[in-house]
N, C-alpha and C positions, 0 to 999 in steps of 0.2 A: 112389224118386226120380221129381218130377214132371219128364215133355217136355214143352214147346210146341212147335206148326208155325210156319213164317214162312207167309206169304199171299203171295198174286201181288204185290201190293204193300208185300213184305217187315215184314211188320206181326204183332205177335206177342200173344197173348192171356195176361194174368197168372190163373195158375187162381185157381178163388175160392178155395181152399183157401189161399193162399199171401195172397191180397187182404183175407182176415177175418185174417190171424193177425198181418197188416201194418199194418194198420186201412185199406188203401190203398180210395179209393171213388173216381168217376168224375171225371175235373178233376182230378185231385192230380198233380203231378210227380213221375220220377222220373229218380237220375243213370247214367247210362251210364256204365260204366269197365271196358276191355277188362284184366286184371287174367292176368298169367300164360297169357294165352293163352284166358280163359274169360272170357264177357260177364256182369258184376256188374250189377246194378238193386241203386240206394239209394233209397229216398224219400227226396226233397228236402225241405229246412226251407223253408216261409211265407217269402219276399218279405216286410220290412218294412211295406212298405204292404197287404200281405195281410192280416198277425196286426192291425192297428191297423186294418182296414175297421170301422165300427162303433161305433170308441172313444167318439165326441162324439154318439153320437147320441140323439137329444131335449134335446140341448145352447142345442136355440132357442126351444123351449117354443111352437113354431108361425110365431114370426117369423120375419117376412126376415131373411137373413143380414146386409144390409146393416143394419137397426134395430137389428139386434140390436148391429152394433159402433156404433155412432152410439151408443147407453146406454149401451154398457160405457165410451167414450171422455169422457163426458157423467158420467157418475161416476166418473172416472178424474179429472177438469175438479173437480168437487166437493169431493174426497179431498186432492188440491193446494191449493184454496184454503184450506180446515181446518186444512192440517199448515204453512203457511204464515206 
């Protein structure tokens, strides 16, 4: 069984063996629960915003976002004119 020491700032260090097994990296968040008098740490799933970060990377092809939206609107107008 592994043990950790609580620092004067009430912090603990997650042992490297545990970090490796669970894939915990610096900056990850853990949920802290008390279960039957024990402190239990669980890796917290990333927030939706964190999972979506970078999803649209490269979408603008180096264009300004305002210009990109303007072009999309113009294209939409052309489609409506042709379908109407």
